[in-house]
LOMARPA-68182 format. One line per field, with one value per residue: residue number from 1; chain; x, y, z of N, C-alpha, C in turn. Coordinates in pm, 1 decimal, decimal comma. Example, Ala and Ser with C-alpha at 12.3 -4.5 7.8 and 13.67 -1.06 7.14 Angstrom:
// residues 2
seza <- 1_2
rodo <- A_A
n.px <- 1319,0_1285,0
n.py <- -569,0_-225,0
n.pz <- 780,0_708,0
ca.px <- 1230,0_1367,0
ca.py <- -450,0_-106,0
ca.pz <- 780,0_714,0
c.px <- 1320,0_1290,0
c.py <- -330,0_3,0
c.pz <- 780,0_787,0
***
This chain:
// residues 110
seza <- 1_2_3_4_5_6_7_8_9_10_11_12_13_14_15_16_17_18_19_20_21_22_23_24_25_26_27_28_29_30_31_32_33_34_35_36_37_38_39_40_41_42_43_44_45_46_47_48_49_50_51_52_53_54_55_56_57_58_59_60_61_62_63_64_65_66_67_68_69_70_71_72_73_74_75_76_77_78_79_80_81_82_83_84_85_86_87_88_89_90_91_92_93_94_95_96_97_98_99_100_101_102_103_104_105_106_107_108_109_110
rodo <- A_A_A_A_A_A_A_A_A_A_A_A_A_A_A_A_A_A_A_A_A_A_A_A_A_A_A_A_A_A_A_A_A_A_A_A_A_A_A_A_A_A_A_A_A_A_A_A_A_A_A_A_A_A_A_A_A_A_A_A_A_A_A_A_A_A_A_A_A_A_A_A_A_A_A_A_A_A_A_A_A_A_A_A_A_A_A_A_A_A_A_A_A_A_A_A_A_A_A_A_A_A_A_A_A_A_A_A_A_A
n.px <- 85,1_69,4_220,0_30,6_96,5_-44,3_-229,4_-51,7_51,2_-180,9_-218,6_11,8_-42,6_-255,9_-131,6_51,3_-113,0_-170,6_-177,9_99,0_194,8_-21,6_-174,7_-260,1_-438,5_-373,5_-609,2_-788,2_-692,6_-728,9_-1010,0_-1082,4_-990,2_-1173,6_-1150,7_-1198,0_-1129,8_-862,4_-648,8_-412,2_-276,9_-231,7_-45,3_165,4_222,2_313,6_541,9_702,6_734,0_957,7_1142,2_1052,5_1100,5_938,0_709,6_541,6_576,0_594,1_371,3_168,4_-3,3_-111,5_-457,8_-485,5_-309,1_-48,6_301,4_348,9_486,9_749,0_985,0_1053,4_1190,6_1501,1_1628,1_1518,2_1418,3_1363,4_1103,9_953,0_1107,0_1071,3_796,3_787,2_932,5_741,5_579,1_426,7_347,4_493,8_473,9_603,2_589,1_340,2_104,8_23,2_-278,8_-416,5_-679,2_-737,3_-544,1_-574,5_-630,7_-869,4_-908,9_-1150,4_-1333,1_-1210,2_-1141,0_-1362,9
n.py <- -117,7_218,0_498,0_758,2_1074,5_1311,6_1232,1_1166,7_1421,6_1545,8_1393,6_1468,3_1737,9_1724,3_1592,4_1783,4_1950,5_1831,9_1887,2_1974,3_1743,6_1581,2_1299,8_1124,2_889,6_651,0_568,0_771,7_989,4_897,8_877,1_1147,9_1248,0_1144,1_887,1_640,6_367,8_359,1_350,4_206,4_308,1_564,1_498,9_420,4_667,4_796,1_646,7_741,6_998,9_1078,0_1192,4_1440,8_1686,7_1858,5_1732,6_1604,9_1309,1_1137,7_1173,2_1012,5_720,7_376,4_257,6_172,8_311,7_231,2_236,9_170,4_253,7_296,0_175,0_305,6_528,9_703,3_566,0_287,3_393,3_658,7_761,9_730,6_892,1_1146,1_1181,8_1172,1_1401,4_1585,6_1558,2_1328,6_1016,1_705,3_360,8_41,7_63,9_185,0_447,7_611,4_692,7_723,4_768,2_1023,6_1177,8_1143,1_1280,8_1374,1_1453,8_1481,1_1558,0_1770,1_1957,0_2107,1
n.pz <- 0,0_-92,5_72,0_212,4_183,5_233,2_426,2_631,5_683,8_780,0_1013,6_1155,7_1198,6_1379,3_1595,5_1674,1_1814,4_2053,7_2391,6_2605,7_2852,4_2823,1_2654,8_2353,3_2141,8_1877,7_1755,1_1834,7_1694,4_1432,1_1430,6_1462,7_1221,6_1054,8_969,1_1112,1_1117,2_1058,7_1242,4_1247,3_1026,4_1118,8_1308,9_1138,1_1028,1_1257,1_1305,5_1106,7_1183,9_1316,6_1157,1_1139,4_1335,6_1482,8_1561,8_1829,4_1884,9_2099,3_2252,2_2163,5_2208,7_2256,9_2273,6_2531,8_2673,9_2651,1_2572,3_2289,1_2065,7_2133,0_2043,2_1813,5_1868,8_1943,0_2152,6_2353,7_2590,6_2546,4_2472,7_2708,6_2878,3_2763,9_2806,0_3087,2_3143,9_3096,4_3307,6_3319,3_3451,2_3407,2_3418,6_3378,8_3098,0_3063,2_3069,5_3362,4_3529,3_3292,7_3192,6_3286,0_3163,8_2894,8_2577,7_2353,9_2032,7_1885,5_2074,2_2207,1_2014,4_1907,0
ca.px <- 0,0_151,6_199,4_-46,7_165,5_-142,5_-280,4_54,5_53,2_-298,2_-189,1_111,4_-109,0_-332,7_-38,1_108,9_-211,9_-182,1_-113,3_207,6_143,7_-138,3_-148,4_-374,5_-421,1_-378,4_-750,3_-851,3_-650,3_-798,7_-1150,3_-1091,7_-966,7_-1284,3_-1111,3_-1193,6_-1067,4_-724,1_-555,0_-282,4_-210,0_-182,4_78,7_269,5_259,0_394,4_672,9_778,3_736,6_1086,8_1217,0_989,2_1132,5_837,9_592,9_564,3_530,9_590,8_239,4_70,9_8,1_-225,4_-584,8_-473,8_-205,5_81,4_400,8_375,2_575,6_877,0_1099,3_1083,2_1268,2_1645,9_1655,8_1392,6_1373,7_1343,3_963,4_916,6_1177,8_1005,1_668,6_814,6_976,2_618,1_504,0_345,3_405,3_489,9_522,5_594,3_549,8_200,0_71,5_-57,4_-390,1_-440,2_-812,6_-733,9_-447,8_-608,6_-680,7_-941,0_-931,0_-1291,0_-1403,7_-1137,0_-1129,5_-1498,1
ca.py <- 0,0_338,9_588,4_877,9_1187,4_1407,5_1176,8_1183,6_1564,5_1569,4_1332,2_1551,4_1861,2_1692,1_1560,2_1910,2_2016,4_1762,1_1971,3_1921,5_1677,5_1499,7_1201,3_1082,0_755,4_635,5_561,9_902,4_1072,9_845,5_916,3_1291,6_1270,5_1086,6_755,2_567,8_235,6_369,8_371,3_148,8_402,4_670,9_442,6_431,2_809,2_827,4_583,2_828,6_1134,8_1108,3_1278,5_1571,9_1711,1_1938,7_1649,4_1539,1_1170,6_1068,8_1193,2_923,0_586,6_294,2_286,5_133,8_394,5_164,1_300,1_71,4_309,2_333,0_120,8_391,6_641,6_681,3_459,8_233,4_472,5_798,5_800,4_744,4_1007,3_1267,0_1192,1_1204,5_1541,0_1664,7_1530,5_1207,9_900,1_583,0_240,8_-78,3_109,0_225,9_577,1_605,3_788,9_744,1_824,9_1167,0_1244,2_1120,4_1397,7_1325,0_1570,2_1495,2_1626,3_1891,1_2051,2_2125,7
ca.pz <- 0,0_-95,0_184,1_179,0_246,6_282,8_551,5_730,6_717,7_865,7_1143,2_1223,8_1242,7_1500,1_1703,3_1721,2_1899,8_2182,2_2492,6_2687,1_2971,5_2785,7_2550,3_2272,5_2087,4_1732,3_1717,8_1854,2_1581,4_1314,1_1441,1_1438,1_1078,6_979,2_918,9_1238,9_1103,5_1011,1_1353,2_1209,5_936,5_1206,5_1363,3_1035,6_1021,2_1374,4_1286,4_1016,3_1240,2_1377,4_1064,5_1153,7_1476,5_1553,2_1591,8_1958,2_1867,3_2229,0_2312,7_2100,2_2266,2_2214,3_2342,4_2672,3_2734,8_2642,4_2485,5_2184,5_1964,0_2193,2_1969,2_1699,8_1918,8_1939,0_2249,3_2406,5_2704,4_2507,7_2476,7_2849,4_2933,3_2714,5_2876,9_3226,9_3147,1_3091,8_3429,3_3304,1_3518,4_3326,3_3487,2_3294,3_2963,2_3060,5_3127,7_3483,7_3522,1_3149,2_3169,3_3315,6_3076,5_2753,8_2504,2_2236,9_1946,1_1842,5_2184,1_2246,6_1902,0_1849,8
c.px <- 90,2_118,6_128,2_13,5_68,1_-202,0_-177,3_61,2_-62,8_-276,1_-94,1_48,9_-188,6_-237,8_25,9_15,0_-228,2_-107,4_-0,3_146,9_18,6_-94,3_-276,3_-343,8_-426,0_-523,3_-821,5_-815,1_-723,7_-945,1_-1168,2_-1076,5_-1074,1_-1254,8_-1092,2_-1121,5_-920,7_-623,6_-416,3_-206,1_-158,6_-51,0_192,6_316,8_348,6_532,6_762,4_797,5_873,2_1176,5_1161,8_999,2_1026,7_708,9_619,4_510,0_520,4_455,0_131,7_98,8_-109,3_-346,7_-585,2_-368,5_-68,2_172,6_442,4_469,5_715,6_998,5_1133,6_1160,7_1416,2_1690,7_1522,0_1335,3_1332,7_1198,2_918,6_982,4_1113,1_871,6_690,4_861,7_856,5_528,5_415,3_418,3_384,3_548,1_498,7_538,9_403,6_182,1_-15,4_-160,9_-424,1_-574,7_-814,8_-644,4_-481,8_-675,9_-741,1_-975,1_-1076,4_-1373,1_-1341,8_-1134,6_-1264,3_-1508,7
c.py <- 124,7_428,2_713,6_996,1_1291,2_1359,9_1195,5_1328,6_1599,0_1512,9_1421,7_1680,9_1837,3_1667,9_1687,2_1984,3_1950,0_1845,1_1899,1_1861,9_1595,3_1400,9_1175,0_944,7_756,9_639,7_694,5_997,2_1028,9_887,8_1064,0_1322,4_1206,7_950,8_660,8_433,3_241,1_399,2_317,1_242,5_524,2_624,5_450,6_575,6_845,4_764,3_667,8_968,7_1173,5_1188,2_1420,6_1610,2_1790,4_1862,4_1576,2_1396,0_1095,8_1081,0_1103,4_780,3_501,2_320,1_247,4_217,1_331,9_234,2_204,1_123,6_337,8_283,8_203,3_516,5_604,3_571,5_407,5_315,3_614,6_844,0_823,7_867,7_1138,4_1288,5_1232,7_1349,1_1636,2_1635,4_1407,8_1090,5_777,3_469,4_120,8_-44,7_149,9_359,0_554,0_718,1_824,3_810,7_975,8_1243,7_1233,3_1243,8_1346,1_1442,9_1588,9_1566,8_1762,5_1998,4_2071,9_2252,2
c.pz <- 0,0_24,9_135,9_253,2_299,9_414,4_661,6_776,1_809,4_1005,6_1221,7_1274,6_1371,0_1617,4_1758,5_1816,0_2037,2_2287,0_2566,7_2814,6_2948,2_2678,2_2472,4_2215,1_1934,6_1684,3_1731,2_1740,8_1455,5_1314,7_1409,0_1288,8_991,4_919,7_1037,4_1229,8_1061,3_1122,3_1318,1_1116,1_1015,0_1269,3_1263,9_1022,5_1139,0_1364,4_1197,6_1072,8_1294,6_1284,4_1067,1_1301,0_1552,1_1581,9_1723,5_1960,0_1999,5_2296,7_2252,1_2147,2_2217,6_2304,0_2489,3_2745,8_2734,7_2541,9_2374,2_2076,7_2012,4_2115,4_1844,9_1740,5_1919,9_2035,7_2300,9_2523,4_2666,7_2518,1_2620,9_2909,9_2888,9_2786,0_3022,5_3242,9_3143,6_3212,5_3423,8_3368,7_3430,8_3408,8_3397,0_3155,9_2952,9_3133,5_3251,1_3478,1_3377,3_3122,0_3191,6_3219,5_2928,3_2694,8_2374,0_2146,3_1902,8_1949,3_2213,9_2138,4_1832,5_1767,7
***
């Protein structure tokens, strides 16, 4: 499947809006973009985001608050370190108080 650069650009625009100290999910971004079933493609976009330094990719986790994208960072600990620098507690690769920290663009960006 060819990569859709316009979709990736749209994903990056949404991720740039995630407030510091909050996280969102692949599925929440897909839903906001009107493609609810494309959470995996959002993941592909995030995997490529590391070449775009102004995209806070560390703020995107899976629907359970797990750091499933951590292996795409420079080191396996980098994603957690970036989140912790923003005051987010991570234990065993999972965001603590995920329900309180989750940011859903479809609700927040009305």
